[in-house]
C-alpha positions in Angstrom: 19.4 -81.1 -130.8 18.2 -83.1 -128.3 17.9 -82.0 -124.8 21.2 -83.9 -123.9 23.4 -82.6 -126.7 22.6 -79.3 -125.6 23.5 -80.5 -122.0 26.8 -81.8 -123.6 27.3 -78.6 -125.4 26.8 -76.6 -122.3 29.4 -78.5 -120.4 31.9 -78.0 -123.4 31.5 -74.3 -123.2 31.6 -74.1 -119.5 27.9 -72.4 -119.8 24.6 -74.3 -118.2 21.6 -72.7 -120.2 18.4 -73.0 -118.9 16.2 -75.5 -120.6 19.4 -77.8 -121.0 19.4 -80.6 -118.1 18.4 -77.9 -115.6 15.8 -77.9 -113.1 13.6 -75.9 -115.0 13.2 -78.4 -118.0 11.6 -81.8 -117.5 13.7 -83.9 -120.4 11.5 -86.5 -122.3 11.8 -90.3 -122.0 13.9 -90.8 -125.5 16.3 -87.8 -124.2 16.3 -89.1 -120.6 17.1 -92.5 -121.6 20.3 -91.4 -124.3 21.4 -89.3 -121.1 21.4 -92.6 -119.0 23.0 -94.6 -121.7 25.9 -91.9 -121.7 26.2 -91.4 -117.9 25.4 -94.8 -116.7 21.9 -96.4 -115.3 21.4 -95.3 -111.6 23.4 -91.9 -112.4 21.5 -88.6 -111.7 21.1 -86.1 -113.8 23.1 -82.8 -113.0 20.7 -79.7 -112.5 21.6 -76.0 -111.3 19.6 -73.2 -110.9 21.6 -70.6 -112.5 21.0 -68.0 -114.9 20.6 -69.0 -118.2 23.3 -66.4 -120.0 24.6 -67.3 -123.6 27.1 -65.1 -125.2 30.6 -65.9 -126.5 34.0 -64.6 -125.2 34.5 -60.9 -125.9 37.2 -58.6 -127.4 37.6 -54.9 -129.0 40.5 -54.1 -130.9 42.3 -51.2 -129.7 42.8 -48.1 -131.3 39.8 -48.8 -133.6 37.6 -46.3 -134.7 34.7 -45.5 -137.5 31.9 -43.5 -138.2 29.4 -45.9 -135.5 30.4 -47.2 -132.5 32.1 -50.9 -132.4 30.0 -53.9 -131.7 31.7 -55.6 -128.9 29.3 -58.5 -128.5 26.0 -59.6 -127.8 24.5 -60.7 -124.2 21.4 -63.3 -124.6 19.3 -65.0 -122.1 16.8 -67.6 -122.7 14.4 -65.5 -120.9 14.4 -63.1 -123.8 11.4 -64.5 -126.2 11.1 -61.3 -127.8 8.5 -58.5 -127.3 10.6 -56.2 -125.8 9.4 -57.4 -122.0 12.6 -57.4 -120.7 15.8 -55.5 -120.4 19.6 -55.7 -120.3 21.7 -53.4 -117.8 25.2 -52.9 -117.9 27.4 -51.5 -114.8 31.1 -51.8 -114.3 34.4 -50.3 -115.7 33.6 -47.7 -118.2 29.7 -48.6 -118.6 27.7 -45.9 -120.3 31.0 -44.0 -120.9 33.2 -46.5 -122.6 30.6 -49.5 -123.2 27.0 -49.0 -124.0 24.1 -51.6 -124.4 21.1 -51.8 -126.3 18.7 -52.5 -123.4 16.6 -54.9 -125.9 18.7 -56.7 -127.9 21.7 -56.8 -125.5 24.0 -55.5 -128.3 27.1 -53.9 -126.4 29.4 -51.6 -128.4 32.3 -49.5 -127.8 31.6 -45.7 -128.0 35.1 -44.3 -128.0 38.8 -45.8 -129.4 40.3 -47.9 -126.8 44.3 -48.4 -126.0 45.6 -51.3 -124.6 48.5 -50.1 -123.0 46.2 -47.8 -120.8 43.9 -50.7 -119.8 43.8 -54.1 -121.3 40.9 -55.4 -119.8 37.5 -54.4 -118.6 35.6 -56.1 -116.0 31.4 -55.4 -116.2 28.3 -56.8 -115.0 25.0 -57.9 -116.6 21.8 -58.3 -115.2 18.3 -58.9 -116.8 15.1 -56.8 -115.6 11.8 -56.5 -116.2 10.9 -54.0 -118.9 7.6 -52.7 -117.3 8.8 -52.9 -113.3 12.4 -53.1 -113.7 12.7 -55.8 -111.2 15.5 -58.1 -111.6 14.5 -61.4 -113.4 18.1 -62.9 -112.8 21.1 -62.6 -110.5 23.7 -60.3 -112.0 26.8 -61.6 -113.8 29.9 -60.5 -114.6 32.3 -60.8 -117.6 35.2 -59.4 -119.0 36.1 -57.4 -122.3 39.9 -57.7 -123.6 41.3 -55.1 -125.5 43.3 -56.9 -128.3 46.5 -55.3 -129.2 47.9 -53.9 -132.4 51.4 -53.1 -133.3 51.2 -49.2 -132.4 54.0 -48.5 -130.0 57.8 -48.6 -131.3 60.6 -50.0 -129.4 62.4 -47.4 -127.2 65.8 -47.4 -125.4 64.8 -45.9 -122.1 68.4 -45.8 -121.2 70.0 -44.3 -124.2 71.9 -42.8 -125.4 74.9 -45.0 -123.9 78.5 -45.1 -123.6 80.9 -48.2 -123.2 84.4 -48.9 -123.5 86.6 -51.7 -124.6 90.5 -52.3 -124.3 92.2 -51.6 -127.9 93.8 -54.3 -129.6 90.8 -56.5 -128.4 90.3 -60.0 -130.4 86.8 -60.3 -132.4 83.9 -61.6 -130.8 84.7 -59.5 -127.2 81.6 -58.3 -125.9 81.5 -54.4 -125.6 78.1 -53.8 -123.7 74.4 -55.1 -123.8 71.6 -52.7 -124.3 67.7 -53.2 -123.9 65.0 -51.8 -125.7 61.3 -51.9 -124.5 58.0 -52.4 -126.6 54.9 -51.5 -124.8 52.7 -53.4 -126.9 51.5 -57.4 -125.7 54.5 -59.6 -125.4 52.2 -62.7 -125.7 49.9 -61.8 -128.3 51.5 -61.9 -132.0 55.0 -60.3 -132.8 54.2 -57.0 -132.0 56.6 -56.8 -129.3 59.1 -59.4 -130.8 62.2 -57.4 -131.2 65.2 -57.6 -133.4 68.1 -56.1 -133.4 70.5 -54.5 -136.0 73.3 -52.0 -136.2 73.1 -49.1 -138.7 76.4 -47.4 -138.1 79.5 -48.4 -136.8 80.5 -51.3 -139.2 82.9 -52.9 -140.1 84.4 -52.2 -136.5 81.3 -53.5 -134.5 78.3 -56.3 -134.7 75.1 -56.6 -132.7 73.5 -59.7 -131.3 70.2 -59.4 -133.2 68.2 -61.1 -130.3 70.5 -60.5 -127.1 71.6 -56.8 -128.6 75.3 -57.5 -127.3 77.5 -55.2 -129.2 80.6 -57.0 -130.0 84.4 -56.3 -131.7 83.9 -57.2 -135.2 87.9 -55.8 -136.6 90.8 -57.2 -135.2 93.8 -55.1 -134.3 92.0 -51.8 -133.6 94.5 -49.4 -132.4 93.6 -46.7 -129.9 96.5 -44.5 -131.1 94.9 -44.6 -134.8 91.1 -43.9 -133.2 89.8 -43.3 -129.9 86.5 -43.2 -130.1 83.6 -44.6 -132.6 79.7 -43.8 -132.7 77.5 -47.0 -132.7 73.8 -46.3 -134.1 71.7 -49.5 -132.9 67.9 -50.2 -134.6 65.6 -52.3 -132.4 62.5 -53.4 -134.8 59.5 -55.0 -133.6 57.4 -58.0 -135.9 60.5 -60.1 -135.5 62.5 -57.5 -137.9 59.9 -58.4 -140.9 58.8 -55.6 -142.7 55.8 -53.5 -141.8 57.3 -53.5 -137.9 58.3 -50.2 -135.9 61.6 -49.3 -135.2 63.7 -47.2 -132.6 66.9 -46.2 -132.5 69.9 -45.2 -129.8 73.5 -44.6 -130.0 76.7 -46.1 -128.4 79.4 -44.2 -128.1 82.3 -47.0 -127.5 85.8 -45.5 -126.4 88.6 -47.5 -126.6 91.1 -47.9 -123.4 94.7 -48.0 -123.4 96.9 -50.6 -123.4 100.8 -50.2 -122.8 101.8 -50.9 -126.5 103.9 -47.6 -127.5 107.6 -47.1 -125.9 108.6 -43.6 -124.7 110.4 -41.9 -127.9 112.6 -38.8 -128.1 112.1 -37.0 -130.9 115.5 -36.2 -131.4 118.6 -35.3 -129.6 117.6 -32.6 -127.3 118.9 -28.7 -128.2 121.4 -26.7 -125.7 119.3 -25.6 -122.9 119.9 -23.5 -120.0 119.8 -24.7 -116.4 116.5 -26.1 -115.2 115.7 -27.2 -118.4 113.1 -30.1 -118.9 113.1 -33.0 -121.4 109.8 -35.2 -122.5 109.6 -38.3 -124.3 106.8 -38.9 -126.5 104.3 -42.0 -125.6 101.5 -42.7 -127.7 99.9 -44.3 -124.9 97.7 -42.6 -122.4 97.0 -42.6 -118.3 99.7 -45.5 -116.4 100.8 -46.6 -119.7 102.4 -43.5 -120.8 104.2 -42.7 -117.2 107.8 -42.9 -117.8 111.1 -42.5 -115.5 113.9 -40.3 -116.5 117.5 -41.1 -115.5 121.0 -39.8 -116.7 123.0 -42.4 -117.8 126.1 -41.1 -119.1 128.0 -37.5 -118.6 127.6 -36.7 -115.1 130.5 -38.5 -113.5 130.4 -35.6 -110.9 127.0 -36.5 -109.8 126.1 -32.8 -110.3 122.4 -33.2 -111.7 119.7 -34.9 -111.0 116.4 -35.5 -113.1 112.9 -36.2 -111.7 109.4 -37.0 -113.5 106.7 -34.3 -113.2 103.6 -36.5 -112.2 101.4 -34.2 -114.1 103.0 -33.4 -117.3 105.3 -36.6 -117.3 108.4 -34.2 -117.9 111.7 -34.9 -116.8 113.1 -31.8 -114.8 116.7 -31.3 -114.5 117.9 -29.9 -111.1 121.4 -29.0 -109.9 122.8 -31.0 -106.8 125.8 -29.3 -106.4 127.0 -25.3 -107.3 127.9 -24.9 -110.6 131.2 -22.4 -111.8 130.4 -20.7 -114.9 134.1 -19.8 -114.9 135.0 -23.4 -114.5 132.7 -25.2 -116.8 130.3 -23.8 -118.9 128.8 -26.8 -120.5 127.7 -30.5 -119.8 126.3 -33.1 -122.2 124.2 -35.5 -120.6 122.7 -38.8 -121.9 119.5 -39.0 -120.5 116.9 -42.2 -120.7 113.4 -42.5 -120.4 111.6 -45.9 -119.3 108.1 -46.8 -118.8 107.2 -47.7 -115.4 104.5 -50.5 -116.4 104.9 -53.4 -119.0 102.4 -55.0 -121.0 102.9 -58.6 -120.6 101.5 -59.2 -124.2 103.7 -56.4 -126.0 107.1 -56.1 -127.3 109.9 -54.4 -125.7 112.2 -52.4 -125.2 110.1 -49.7 -123.5 112.7 -47.4 -123.2 115.0 -44.7 -125.3 117.6 -42.4 -124.8 118.6 -38.8 -126.2 121.7 -36.4 -125.3 121.1 -33.0 -123.3 123.4 -30.3 -123.7 123.3 -28.1 -120.5 124.9 -24.4 -121.0 125.6 -22.7 -117.6 124.6 -19.2 -118.2 125.1 -16.1 -115.8 122.0 -14.0 -117.5 119.0 -12.7 -115.5 115.8 -15.3 -116.1 112.5 -14.5 -117.0 109.7 -15.4 -114.1 108.7 -18.8 -113.9 104.7 -19.6 -113.6 103.7 -22.1 -111.0 101.5 -23.8 -114.1 101.8 -23.8 -117.6 98.1 -23.1 -117.9 95.3 -22.1 -115.3 91.7 -23.4 -115.7 89.3 -20.9 -114.0 85.6 -21.1 -113.7 83.2 -18.2 -113.2 79.4 -17.7 -113.2 77.7 -15.7 -116.3 75.7 -13.7 -113.9 78.7 -12.9 -111.9 79.0 -9.0 -110.9 81.6 -6.6 -112.0 84.9 -6.7 -109.8 84.2 -10.7 -109.2 87.6 -12.5 -108.4 87.6 -15.1 -110.6 91.0 -16.4 -109.4 94.9 -15.7 -109.9 98.2 -16.9 -111.3 101.3 -17.2 -109.3 105.2 -16.7 -111.0 108.1 -16.4 -108.9 112.0 -15.2 -110.1 114.5 -18.6 -110.5 117.1 -15.9 -110.1 119.1 -15.9 -106.9 117.8 -12.2 -106.5 114.1 -13.2 -106.1 112.8 -9.8 -107.5 109.3 -9.2 -107.5 106.9 -10.2 -110.0 104.2 -8.1 -112.1 101.4 -9.5 -114.0 99.5 -8.1 -117.1 96.8 -9.4 -119.2 98.2 -9.4 -123.1 95.3 -7.4 -124.5 95.7 -9.2 -128.0 94.0 -12.0 -125.9 91.2 -10.3 -124.4 90.1 -7.6 -127.1 86.8 -6.7 -125.1 88.7 -6.1 -121.9 86.3 -8.2 -120.0 89.1 -9.0 -117.2 91.3 -7.1 -115.2 94.7 -8.2 -113.3 96.3 -7.0 -110.2 99.7 -6.2 -111.3 101.0 -7.0 -107.4 99.2 -10.3 -106.8 98.0 -11.7 -109.9 93.9 -12.1 -109.1 92.0 -11.8 -112.2 88.8 -9.9 -111.9 85.6 -9.5 -114.2 85.4 -6.3 -116.0 82.1 -6.5 -118.2 79.0 -8.9 -117.9 79.4 -12.2 -119.5 77.0 -14.4 -121.5 77.7 -18.3 -122.0 75.4 -18.3 -124.8 77.8 -15.9 -126.6 81.4 -17.3 -125.6 81.4 -20.4 -123.3 85.2 -19.8 -122.9 87.4 -17.1 -122.8 91.4 -18.0 -123.4 93.6 -15.2 -122.3 97.8 -15.0 -122.0 98.5 -13.4 -118.5 102.7 -12.1 -118.8 104.9 -11.9 -115.9 107.9 -9.6 -115.7 110.5 -8.8 -113.1 110.2 -5.2 -111.5 112.9 -3.1 -113.2 113.5 -5.6 -116.0 110.9 -5.7 -118.7 113.1 -7.4 -121.1 112.4 -10.8 -119.6 108.7 -11.8 -120.1 106.8 -15.2 -119.5 103.5 -15.9 -120.3 100.8 -18.5 -119.5 97.6 -19.4 -121.1 94.4 -18.9 -118.5 91.2 -20.6 -119.8 88.3 -19.4 -118.2 85.2 -21.3 -118.4 81.7 -19.4 -118.2 79.2 -21.6 -116.0 75.7 -21.6 -117.6 72.7 -20.2 -115.6 69.0 -20.8 -116.4 68.8 -17.3 -118.6 67.0 -18.0 -122.1 63.5 -19.3 -122.3 62.8 -22.3 -124.8 61.2 -21.8 -128.1 60.2 -23.7 -131.3 63.2 -25.1 -133.1 62.1 -24.0 -136.3 58.7 -22.0 -137.8 56.4 -24.7 -137.9 53.5 -24.7 -140.1 51.2 -27.6 -140.3 49.1 -28.7 -143.1 45.6 -30.5 -142.2 43.6 -32.8 -144.4 39.6 -31.9 -144.5 39.1 -35.7 -144.8 41.4 -36.0 -141.6 40.5 -38.5 -139.1 40.1 -37.5 -135.3 43.3 -38.1 -133.3 45.4 -38.1 -136.7 48.9 -36.3 -136.3 49.0 -32.9 -137.9 52.4 -31.9 -136.6 55.4 -33.0 -134.3 56.9 -30.1 -132.4 60.4 -29.9 -130.6 61.9 -27.4 -128.9 65.8 -26.0 -128.2 67.1 -24.0 -125.2 70.1 -21.8 -125.6 70.9 -23.1 -122.0 73.0 -26.4 -121.2 71.8 -27.3 -117.7 74.0 -30.0 -116.0 70.8 -32.3 -115.4 69.9 -32.0 -119.4 66.9 -30.3 -121.1 63.3 -31.2 -120.0 60.4 -29.0 -121.8 57.1 -29.1 -120.4 54.6 -28.1 -123.4 51.1 -26.9 -122.5 48.3 -24.8 -124.3 47.4 -21.4 -123.2 44.8 -20.9 -120.8 42.6 -19.7 -123.0 42.9 -22.5 -125.5 42.5 -25.5 -122.9 39.2 -26.1 -124.0 40.2 -25.8 -127.6 37.5 -27.6 -129.7 39.9 -28.0 -132.8 43.3 -29.5 -131.3 45.0 -30.9 -128.5 48.5 -31.9 -127.7 50.0 -35.2 -126.9 53.5 -35.3 -124.9 56.0 -37.6 -126.8 58.0 -38.4 -123.8 61.2 -37.0 -125.6 60.7 -33.5 -125.2 58.7 -33.1 -128.5 54.6 -33.3 -128.7 52.3 -34.4 -131.2 49.2 -31.9 -132.3 46.2 -33.8 -132.8 42.8 -33.1 -134.6 39.9 -33.5 -132.1 36.9 -34.0 -135.4 37.0 -34.6 -138.8 34.8 -31.5 -140.0 37.3 -29.0 -141.0 36.6 -26.8 -144.2 38.9 -24.4 -146.0 36.0 -22.6 -147.3 34.7 -21.2 -143.4 38.6 -20.7 -142.3 41.4 -21.9 -143.9 43.9 -21.4 -141.1 44.4 -21.9 -137.5 46.5 -20.3 -134.8 47.6 -22.3 -131.9 49.5 -21.1 -129.3 51.7 -23.3 -127.5 53.7 -22.1 -124.0 57.1 -24.6 -123.4 58.7 -24.1 -120.2 62.2 -25.5 -119.4 63.7 -27.5 -116.0 65.7 -24.8 -115.3 65.8 -22.8 -111.8 64.1 -20.5 -112.1 62.2 -22.1 -115.3 61.6 -19.9 -118.0 58.5 -20.0 -120.6 57.9 -18.8 -123.9 55.0 -18.7 -126.1 54.7 -19.8 -129.4 52.5 -20.1 -132.3 51.9 -23.0 -134.7 50.0 -22.3 -137.9 48.0 -24.9 -139.1 46.7 -25.0 -142.7 43.5 -26.8 -144.3 44.2 -28.3 -147.3 42.4 -30.2 -149.8 43.9 -33.7 -150.1 43.3 -37.0 -152.2 42.1 -40.0 -150.9 45.4 -41.3 -149.8 46.2 -38.0 -147.6 48.3 -36.1 -150.1 47.9 -32.7 -149.9 46.9 -31.1 -153.3 46.1 -27.6 -152.5 46.1 -25.4 -149.5 43.8 -22.4 -150.9 40.5 -21.8 -150.7 40.3 -20.4 -154.4 42.1 -23.3 -155.5 39.4 -25.5 -154.5 37.1 -24.7 -157.3 39.5 -24.9 -160.2 38.7 -27.1 -163.0 40.7 -30.4 -162.8 43.5 -30.3 -165.3 43.7 -26.4 -165.4 47.0 -25.2 -163.4 47.3 -21.6 -162.0 49.5 -20.5 -164.2 47.3 -21.0 -167.0 44.5 -19.2 -165.2 46.9 -16.1 -165.2 47.5 -16.1 -168.5 44.0 -16.2 -169.7 43.0 -13.1 -167.1 45.7 -11.6 -168.7 44.4 -11.9 -172.3 41.2 -11.0 -171.4 42.2 -7.5 -169.2 44.3 -6.6 -172.6 41.4 -7.6 -174.8 39.1 -5.3 -172.6 41.6 -2.3 -172.7 41.9 -2.4 -176.4 38.2 -2.1 -176.7 37.9 0.7 -174.3 40.8 2.7 -176.3 38.8 2.0 -179.7 35.6 3.4 -178.2 37.2 6.5 -177.0 39.0 7.3 -180.1 35.9 6.8 -182.4 33.8 9.3 -180.2 36.9 11.9 -180.1 35.7 15.0 -182.2 37.8 17.4 -183.8 37.2 21.1 -183.9 36.4 22.7 -187.4 38.5 24.9 -188.8 36.5 27.8 -189.0 33.9 28.4 -186.3 30.6 29.7 -187.7 28.3 32.2 -186.6 25.5 30.7 -184.1 22.4 32.0 -186.2 24.3 31.0 -189.5 23.3 27.2 -189.8 23.8 26.5 -193.7 25.6 23.3 -193.2 24.1 20.3 -194.9 22.7 17.4 -192.7 23.4 14.4 -194.4 22.4 11.1 -192.5 24.4 8.1 -193.7 23.1 4.5 -193.3 26.4 2.3 -194.0 29.0 2.2 -191.6 32.3 3.4 -191.9 35.8 3.8 -189.7 34.7 6.7 -187.6 33.7 10.2 -187.6 35.9 11.3 -190.2 34.0 9.3 -192.8 30.1 10.7 -191.4 31.1 14.5 -191.7 29.5 16.3 -194.1 31.0 18.9 -196.5 31.2 22.3 -195.0 29.9 24.8 -198.1 30.0 27.7 -195.5 34.0 28.4 -196.2 32.8 28.8 -199.9 29.9 31.0 -199.3 30.6 33.1 -196.5 30.7 36.5 -197.7 32.9 38.1 -194.7 35.8 35.5 -195.6 35.7 37.1 -199.3 37.5 40.4 -198.3 38.7 39.8 -194.9 39.2 37.2 -192.2 36.7 35.4 -190.4 36.5 36.8 -187.0 37.0 34.4 -183.8 34.1 35.5 -180.9 35.5 33.3 -178.2 39.2 34.7 -178.4 40.9 38.1 -178.5 43.4 38.1 -181.2 47.2 39.2 -180.3 47.6 41.2 -183.4 45.3 41.8 -186.6 45.8 40.2 -189.7 45.6 42.2 -192.7 44.1 40.5 -195.5 45.4 41.0 -199.2 42.8 41.8 -201.8 43.1 38.9 -204.0 41.2 38.1 -207.0 37.6 38.7 -206.3 34.8 36.3 -207.7 31.4 35.6 -206.5 30.0 32.6 -205.2 28.9 31.9 -208.6 32.0 32.7 -210.6 33.1 30.5 -213.1 36.7 30.7 -211.8 36.3 28.3 -208.5 39.9 26.8 -208.4 41.5 29.9 -207.8 38.6 31.1 -205.4 39.3 27.7 -203.1 43.2 28.2 -203.2 42.7 32.2 -201.9 40.8 30.6 -199.1 43.0 28.0 -198.4 46.1 30.2 -198.2 44.1 32.9 -195.9 43.1 29.9 -193.4 46.6 28.6 -193.3 48.0 32.1 -192.2 45.2 33.1 -190.1 47.2 33.9 -186.9 44.1 33.9 -184.8 43.1 30.6 -185.6 45.3 27.4 -184.4 46.1 24.5 -186.6 44.2 21.4 -187.1 46.9 19.4 -185.1 47.3 21.6 -182.2 47.1 20.7 -178.7 43.9 22.5 -177.3 43.3 23.6 -173.8 40.1 23.2 -172.3 39.2 25.2 -168.9 37.7 22.7 -166.3 34.2 23.0 -165.8 33.5 20.1 -163.3 31.3 16.9 -163.6 27.7 15.5 -163.6 27.1 17.3 -167.0 23.0 16.0 -167.5 24.1 16.4 -171.4 26.4 13.1 -171.0 28.7 12.6 -173.8 28.8 15.0 -176.9 29.5 13.0 -179.0 28.0 13.1 -182.8 27.4 9.2 -182.8 25.4 7.3 -180.4 25.7 3.9 -180.5 23.3 3.0 -177.2 20.2 4.7 -178.4 18.6 6.3 -181.6 17.6 9.8 -182.3 13.9 8.8 -181.3 15.2 8.0 -177.6 16.5 11.1 -177.0 14.6 14.1 -175.5 16.8 17.6 -176.8 14.7 20.1 -174.5 17.3 20.7 -172.0 19.4 22.2 -175.0 17.5 25.4 -175.3 18.2 25.8 -171.1 21.9 25.9 -172.0 22.2 29.4 -173.7 22.2 30.8 -177.1 25.0 28.6 -178.3 22.5 25.5 -177.9 19.2 27.1 -178.4 19.5 26.5 -182.4 20.9 23.0 -181.9 17.8 22.0 -179.5 15.0 24.2 -182.2 16.8 21.9 -184.7 16.4 18.3 -183.4 12.8 19.6 -182.2 11.9 20.1 -185.9 13.6 16.9 -186.7 11.1 14.9 -184.0 8.1 17.1 -185.2 9.0 15.9 -189.0 9.1 12.7 -187.9 5.7 12.8 -186.1 4.0 14.4 -189.2 
């Protein structure tokens, strides 16, 4: 580019770099001619002695995080010709904490995630100084780093839930109410804050305008007498309602107000009643539209009665205007008419109805009459015993005006929580109350005349227990969070909410905080969601199951009562192995080393098989080493058995035992029994004289049968398969195993000199093995 071209580009960018038509630059004749051709003859070239910064406008994306600091932009001046002779210095908002600059290259990095909703832009100042002397080379320059918005905030209805009302029978399209949602994202950048409204619940009765959020009537002929209240759920979604947008919901309770579209109706002709009776016409309307007036139109020619309307109950109360004589006339038949006070212009009439009322004059005693058919009383749940809650009153309608006594029907107060003064009707507290157990107590109070218990009147007393703050908030459930080992810092691990059994008038507001000793927790932190819930966040991404697989995070929850109540709840956090997309795969340390495709059930089955095989092997070895005691115990010095060595393998010791010739050659056993030296026999066996044959006789078969019979009938010798009882002699024998088969070593590996030290019973055995070893050596 020519120098004039650089000047034009500088004007277009709003930047005047040094060297392009500046004082410090002397243009060439060719460039000067080109500039004069553009700006005209005689025009002086523009020049300014300002610093020579060159950079683009800088932006940084909010909530962006990565393993390395984010490059925001680069500062550059024409004075920077390389060689690290100059340094860049950054000052202003967030310099050194949020933003850092490479002093030699001018690269600006963001050191942490930024939130546009907290701060949308940062004003900083850059300056170039000498790298050796730190003297400024140019005046400081101010620039702005703007935080670009992303869609990270859902719409919120700050004033919900809402209540609205509309007259019944309104036309389709009648506006009911208008609600508004807000979005904290940037409204001028993209569609992050462009909201579209829709109705999720409440159709087909209502509709909502997608842009203005005005709720309208969508169904004709909505009758309050059929249904009075509707719940409408409205959703606000950003990104213009497109897929991927965030949404928020709120509820609108719509109540249909009454219009006078129903006349009063008597259910049927009224029954025979006594003096002072009441009549009532049913009107499905409410409020002013349900008010009626009563009049007697027939049957009272002598003007004996009058009927007035009770403003509270809308009943027609019949009164006597003249004295009645029971003996003169005992009954009257009256025709009563009920008429609506207010008439709806758009409704069809008539708004009146009639009924026949039969009056019987009775001279019997009447029960007391309460001043109200129902009493509503209130008491604090922490009220002390004997507190006066309220009182009821009744009077005797008879001319005698007898005194009235009051009682509580204990069938309606089984716990006997209330008492009543029999004379004045004052109701007092008998036991402490708990609103969280019972908010309402409905009892029945009876009134009788003194001296006449047969006439009883009843009134319902509803007692509401008012709340005090006596319960601490606690977690809504026992939370157990799962944290991935490869999770990112700032990741929401668990959303926690709380509940409180109390019901304050101003509503619940919970304050969450970590216990004091966990305020500087290096692993986790909490964030208030401004909806009585919190989010638990991870501080780093270096969690490992092998080091610690479970964390316990105690959190204090405090309510807004007076006085405030608080409780400490513990959140259990498990460190889990997850896939790349964040799916939890395993939360046990043992499962971390399992081969892929092998389940825990398969491993348990394999382990069970291995244990079973080990048990079988141990049992087999034990049985092989078991040695049965011989039937005949030979003398210690009489060693005449054959020592036979077998090189072939068999099924056990039974296959390798040598034939015991001592039984045939023992001369003591020929004429008598073989004595045992280790036990004392209880009885002596008297041998019988059998056929005598020496060892060298020819009748060997008979000789063996005789010896077999003697062995089988020897009372001093137990049978071969009997249970032998051995005395316990302790552990730690140096002999180890006495098995005749030693599979772990050969005879040459054993030293049998210790057998001589065991006494006379083992001396011969030691000499025998010693002789065998000496023979092998020779």
